[in-house]
C-alpha positions in Angstrom: 46.1 66.8 -36.5 45.1 68.2 -39.8 46.5 65.1 -41.5 44.5 62.8 -39.2 41.4 64.8 -39.8 41.9 64.5 -43.6 42.3 60.8 -43.3 39.2 60.4 -41.1 37.3 62.5 -43.6 38.3 60.5 -46.6 37.4 57.3 -44.7 34.1 58.6 -43.6 33.2 59.5 -47.1 34.3 56.0 -48.5 32.1 54.4 -45.7 29.2 56.6 -46.9 29.8 55.3 -50.4 29.9 51.7 -49.1 26.5 52.2 -47.3 24.9 53.7 -50.5 26.2 50.8 -52.4 24.9 48.2 -50.0 21.3 49.6 -49.3 19.9 48.8 -52.8 21.1 45.3 -52.5 19.4 44.6 -49.3 16.3 46.5 -50.5 16.0 44.2 -53.5 16.6 40.9 -51.7 14.5 41.8 -48.7 11.4 43.6 -50.2 11.4 42.9 -54.0 12.7 39.3 -54.7 9.7 37.5 -53.2 7.1 39.7 -54.9 8.3 39.8 -58.5 8.6 36.6 -60.4 9.0 37.6 -64.1 12.6 37.7 -65.2 12.2 41.0 -67.3 10.6 42.8 -64.4 13.4 41.7 -61.9 16.0 42.9 -64.4 14.1 46.3 -64.7 13.9 46.7 -61.0 17.4 45.7 -60.3 18.6 48.1 -63.0 16.8 51.0 -61.5 18.4 50.1 -58.0 21.8 49.9 -59.4 21.2 53.3 -61.2 20.0 54.8 -57.8 23.2 53.5 -56.1 25.4 55.0 -58.9 23.6 58.5 -58.6 24.0 58.5 -54.9 27.6 57.5 -55.1 28.3 60.3 -57.6 26.3 62.8 -55.5 28.2 62.1 -52.3 31.9 61.6 -53.5 35.0 61.6 -51.6 36.6 65.1 -52.0 40.3 65.8 -51.5 42.9 68.3 -52.8 41.9 71.0 -55.1 38.4 70.0 -56.2 39.4 66.3 -56.8 36.5 63.8 -56.5 36.4 60.0 -56.1 33.5 57.6 -55.8 32.8 53.9 -56.3 30.3 54.3 -59.1 32.1 51.5 -60.9 31.0 48.9 -58.5 27.2 49.1 -59.2 28.1 49.5 -62.9 30.2 46.3 -63.0 27.8 44.2 -60.8 24.8 45.6 -62.8 26.4 44.5 -66.1 27.8 41.2 -65.1 24.5 40.0 -63.4 21.9 41.7 -65.6 23.4 41.7 -69.1 24.3 44.0 -71.9 21.4 46.5 -72.1 21.3 47.2 -68.4 25.1 47.8 -68.6 24.7 50.2 -71.3 21.9 52.1 -69.6 24.0 52.5 -66.5 26.9 53.7 -68.6 24.8 56.3 -70.3 23.4 57.2 -66.8 26.9 58.0 -65.5 27.8 60.0 -68.5 24.6 62.2 -68.4 24.9 62.7 -64.6 28.6 63.7 -65.1 27.6 66.2 -67.8 25.0 67.8 -65.4 28.1 69.3 -63.6 29.2 71.0 -66.8 31.8 70.1 -69.4 35.2 69.5 -67.9 38.3 67.2 -68.2 36.5 64.9 -65.9 33.8 64.2 -68.4 36.2 63.3 -71.1 38.1 61.1 -68.7 34.8 59.2 -67.7 33.7 58.7 -71.3 37.1 57.5 -72.4 37.4 55.1 -69.4 33.9 53.7 -69.9 34.8 53.2 -73.7 37.7 51.1 -72.9 36.3 49.3 -69.9 32.8 48.3 -71.0 33.7 46.1 -73.9 36.0 44.1 -71.7 33.2 43.7 -69.1 30.6 42.8 -71.7 33.1 40.3 -73.3 33.2 38.4 -69.8 29.5 38.8 -69.0 28.2 35.5 -70.5 31.0 33.4 -69.0 30.5 35.1 -65.7 27.0 33.7 -65.3 28.3 30.3 -66.1 31.0 30.3 -63.6 31.0 29.0 -60.0 30.9 31.4 -57.1 34.6 31.5 -56.4 35.5 32.3 -60.0 32.8 35.0 -60.2 34.2 36.7 -57.3 37.8 36.5 -58.7 36.6 37.9 -62.2 34.8 40.7 -60.5 37.8 41.7 -58.4 40.1 41.5 -61.4 37.9 43.7 -63.5 37.6 46.1 -60.6 41.4 46.3 -60.2 41.9 46.8 -64.0 39.3 49.6 -64.1 40.9 51.4 -61.1 44.5 51.1 -62.4 43.5 52.2 -65.9 41.7 55.3 -64.4 44.5 56.2 -62.2 47.2 55.9 -65.0 45.1 57.9 -67.5 44.2 60.7 -65.1 47.9 60.7 -63.8 49.3 61.0 -67.4 47.2 63.9 -68.1 47.6 65.9 -64.8 50.8 64.5 -63.5 51.5 62.3 -60.5 52.2 63.4 -57.0 52.5 61.7 -53.6 49.1 62.9 -52.4 47.4 61.8 -55.7 49.1 58.3 -55.6 48.2 57.9 -51.9 44.5 58.7 -52.3 44.3 56.7 -55.5 45.7 53.5 -53.8 43.2 54.1 -51.0 40.5 54.3 -53.7 41.7 51.1 -55.4 41.8 49.2 -52.1 38.4 50.4 -51.1 36.9 49.8 -54.4 38.2 46.3 -54.7 37.1 45.5 -51.1 33.5 46.7 -51.9 33.4 44.7 -55.1 34.6 41.6 -53.3 32.2 42.1 -50.4 29.1 43.0 -52.5 29.7 40.0 -55.0 30.1 37.5 -52.1 27.0 39.0 -50.5 24.9 38.7 -53.7 26.2 35.2 -54.3 25.4 34.1 -50.7 21.9 35.6 -50.8 21.3 34.1 -54.2 22.5 30.7 -52.9 20.4 31.0 -49.7 17.2 31.9 -51.8 17.8 28.9 -54.2 18.2 26.7 -51.2 15.0 27.9 -49.6 13.1 27.3 -52.8 14.6 23.8 -53.0 13.5 23.1 -49.5 10.1 24.5 -50.0 9.6 22.3 -53.1 11.0 19.2 -51.5 8.8 19.7 -48.4 5.8 19.9 -50.7 6.7 16.8 -52.4 7.5 15.0 -49.1 4.1 15.9 -47.8 2.3 14.7 -51.1 4.4 11.6 -50.9 3.5 10.8 -47.4 -0.2 11.6 -47.9 -0.3 9.6 -51.0 1.4 6.6 -49.1 -1.0 6.9 -46.1 -4.0 7.3 -48.4 -3.2 4.3 -50.5 -2.5 2.2 -47.5 -5.5 3.1 -45.6 -7.8 2.6 -48.7 -6.2 -0.7 -49.6 -7.0 -2.1 -46.1 -10.9 -1.9 -46.3 -10.8 -2.8 -50.0 -8.9 -6.1 -49.3 -11.2 -6.9 -46.5 -14.3 -6.3 -48.8 -12.7 -8.2 -51.6 -12.0 -11.2 -49.3 -15.7 -11.3 -48.0 -17.0 -11.0 -51.5 -14.9 -14.0 -52.4 -16.4 -15.9 -49.6 -20.0 -14.9 -50.5 -19.2 -16.7 -53.9 -18.7 -20.0 -52.0 -21.5 -22.5 -51.7 -23.1 -23.5 -48.3 -22.3 -20.2 -46.5 -25.9 -18.7 -46.5 -25.8 -18.6 -42.7 -22.9 -16.1 -42.7 -23.8 -14.0 -45.7 -25.6 -11.3 -43.6 -22.5 -11.0 -41.4 -20.1 -10.9 -44.4 -22.2 -8.2 -46.1 -22.4 -6.1 -42.8 -18.6 -6.2 -42.5 -18.1 -5.3 -46.2 -20.4 -2.4 -45.9 -18.6 -1.2 -42.7 -15.3 -1.4 -44.6 -16.6 0.5 -47.7 -18.0 3.2 -45.3 -14.6 3.5 -43.7 -12.9 3.9 -47.0 -15.5 6.5 -48.1 -14.7 8.3 -44.8 -11.1 8.4 -45.5 -11.6 9.7 -49.0 -13.9 12.4 -47.5 -11.4 13.5 -45.1 -8.6 13.5 -47.7 -10.8 15.7 -50.1 -11.7 18.1 -47.3 -8.1 18.6 -46.6 -6.9 19.0 -50.2 -9.9 21.2 -51.5 -11.4 23.1 -48.7 -15.3 23.9 -49.1 -16.2 27.0 -51.1 -19.6 27.4 -49.2 -20.5 30.9 -48.0 -19.7 32.1 -44.6 -22.3 33.6 -42.2 -23.0 34.3 -38.6 -23.2 31.0 -36.6 -24.2 30.5 -33.1 -21.6 28.2 -31.8 -23.8 27.4 -28.8 -26.5 25.9 -31.0 -23.9 24.1 -33.0 -22.4 22.5 -29.9 -25.8 21.4 -28.7 -26.5 19.7 -31.9 -23.2 18.0 -32.1 -23.4 16.9 -28.4 -26.7 15.2 -29.1 -25.3 13.4 -32.2 -22.2 12.3 -30.4 -24.5 11.0 -27.4 -26.3 8.7 -29.8 -23.0 7.6 -31.2 -21.7 6.6 -27.6 -24.9 5.1 -26.0 -23.2 1.9 -25.2 -19.9 3.3 -24.1 -20.8 4.6 -20.7 -20.0 8.2 -21.5 -21.4 11.1 -19.5 -21.6 14.6 -21.1 -21.6 17.8 -19.0 -22.4 21.1 -20.9 -22.0 24.7 -19.9 -22.9 26.6 -23.0 -23.7 30.2 -23.0 -26.3 31.6 -25.4 -25.5 34.2 -28.2 -22.0 33.0 -28.9 -21.9 34.2 -32.4 -19.0 33.9 -34.9 -18.6 34.1 -38.6 -18.0 30.6 -40.1 -19.1 28.0 -42.3 -21.7 26.1 -40.2 -21.3 22.6 -41.9 -17.5 22.8 -41.7 -17.7 24.1 -38.2 -19.8 21.1 -37.2 -17.5 18.7 -39.0 -14.6 19.9 -37.0 -16.4 19.8 -33.6 -17.7 16.3 -34.4 -14.2 15.1 -35.1 -12.8 16.5 -31.8 -15.8 15.2 -29.8 -15.5 11.8 -31.4 -11.9 11.6 -30.5 -12.7 12.5 -27.0 -15.2 9.6 -26.7 -12.9 7.2 -28.4 -10.0 8.0 -26.0 -12.3 6.6 -23.2 -12.8 2.9 -24.1 -13.8 2.2 -20.4 -16.2 5.1 -20.2 -15.7 8.5 -18.5 -16.9 12.2 -18.7 -16.8 14.8 -21.4 -17.0 18.5 -20.4 -18.3 20.8 -23.2 -18.3 24.6 -22.7 -18.8 27.7 -24.7 -18.2 31.2 -23.2 -17.0 34.8 -24.1 -13.7 36.0 -22.9 -13.0 39.4 -21.5 -12.1 40.9 -24.8 -15.3 39.4 -26.5 -13.7 36.3 -28.2 -15.8 33.1 -28.2 -14.0 30.3 -26.3 -15.0 26.6 -26.8 -13.6 24.0 -24.4 -13.9 20.2 -24.9 -12.3 18.2 -22.1 -12.2 14.4 -21.6 -10.9 11.9 -19.1 -9.2 9.8 -21.7 -5.9 8.2 -22.2 -4.1 11.6 -22.7 -1.1 12.3 -24.6 2.6 13.2 -24.0 4.3 16.3 -25.3 5.8 14.5 -28.3 2.3 13.3 -29.3 0.8 16.6 -28.9 3.4 18.1 -31.2 2.4 15.7 -33.9 -1.3 16.1 -33.4 -3.0 17.5 -36.5 -0.3 16.3 -38.9 -1.2 13.8 -41.7 -0.5 10.1 -41.3 -0.4 10.5 -37.4 -3.1 9.0 -35.2 -3.4 7.3 -31.8 -6.3 5.0 -33.1 -5.5 1.7 -34.4 -7.3 2.3 -37.7 -6.9 6.2 -37.7 -5.2 8.1 -40.6 -4.8 11.4 -38.8 -6.8 13.3 -41.6 -9.8 13.9 -39.4 -8.0 16.0 -36.9 -5.9 17.6 -39.5 -9.0 18.7 -41.3 -10.4 20.0 -38.0 -7.4 22.2 -37.6 -7.7 23.5 -41.1 -11.3 24.3 -40.7 -10.7 26.3 -37.4 -7.8 28.3 -38.8 -9.8 29.0 -42.1 -12.5 30.5 -39.8 -9.7 32.7 -38.2 -9.7 30.5 -35.1 -7.0 29.4 -32.8 -6.6 26.2 -31.2 -4.6 24.8 -28.2 -4.4 21.4 -26.7 -3.5 20.5 -23.1 -3.0 16.9 -22.3 -1.5 14.6 -19.8 -1.2 10.9 -20.1 -3.7 8.9 -17.9 -5.4 12.2 -16.9 -7.1 13.4 -20.1 -7.1 16.0 -22.8 -8.6 19.5 -23.2 -9.2 21.3 -26.4 -9.6 25.2 -26.1 -10.7 26.9 -29.4 -10.9 30.6 -29.7 -12.9 32.4 -32.4 -13.3 36.2 -33.0 -16.9 37.4 -32.5 -19.2 38.1 -35.4 -19.1 42.0 -35.7 -22.9 42.2 -36.1 -23.4 40.4 -33.0 -20.9 42.1 -30.6 -23.7 44.3 -29.0 -25.6 41.3 -28.0 -22.8 39.6 -26.0 -23.6 39.2 -22.2 -22.2 41.6 -19.7 -20.8 41.3 -16.1 -20.7 37.5 -15.8 -17.7 35.9 -14.1 -16.9 33.8 -17.1 -16.4 37.0 -19.2 -13.4 37.8 -17.1 -11.4 35.1 -18.6 -8.5 36.2 -20.8 -7.0 34.5 -23.9 -3.4 35.4 -22.9 -2.1 31.7 -23.8 -2.5 32.6 -27.5 -0.3 35.7 -27.3 
């Protein structure tokens, strides 16, 4: 029972050492890696973390026999030197010696200094080649150095104080555990580094992909009206075509306007407006936008039904907010080529948020089309680029709004937009109306 208790105690102490070894690694890769970009600062932080790991391992050693102490301080020293370089390795070695001296002069101090003097030059010799190796060879080199250090320390200490069965048993356990922790931590670091590198590559490739797609769409959409305009200008240069000149000029101007609209949408997406924000009455904005769209759709047999509450105040850029609402309303009108009805509403929810609804009886969308809505180069219109809706999404989100789209093919589409209220206007919001009992749970 006593022997089993001793084994469990040693195992428990080694597992504590392992935990103290792993925590700094996870702390760095979880909380620091994404926030620090300079190499020198990264080395400094990582050196301090390895140093903290060494101090913790030495503060909570595995104790056995008559005052014998074992720890895995070599693992953070080894990994810190191999990954960070010469000076971090020297700093960590000095830290070990100074902390060992704090316990007083003893034979253990001389043993520590001698083992470090013998081991560190070997580690530093392999340090440069270690960084150029592939993952598998790095792991093997770290394990080999760890085995060499442990056997060297065991032979040196045993030569001075003699070998015994208990001593050899605990030393072999120490070697096995140190080598296992070295293998685990090296593989863990390599895997995390590999994942981080792959994530950066994916992010960069995604940026290039979006730029490539946007450029392709932009060039294609601009080329179409330019080619049409060029063709009509060539026709205008022909003799005896005076009776069609007005028609050609009209079409050319329309195509140039379309090209200008595409460029404006592209610029609005790539470089958001820097105009100042202020308190905006969404109700007034909706009234103006509805009037504008009604004039746009006079000959399209579209009926507009509005239910707009007064004093729906939010903090936003009024020009950009109008632009996003116009884009959405225009899409609603264009989705009903045979006519129909558009419902426009603005109310407050139970928690005071401003809720805008725009619903149509258009062609609707399926789930796959809904998922792609608001992305570049995607549009259900024959001559659409998708930039207008993408800009609308960007404007709403930049004003801290949320947007949800419900749609069914052949039935219609409903846009639901939710904005936080303007703080200075919260006292003016209406009270005790049925519409105020609506919740915005679908955003949670």
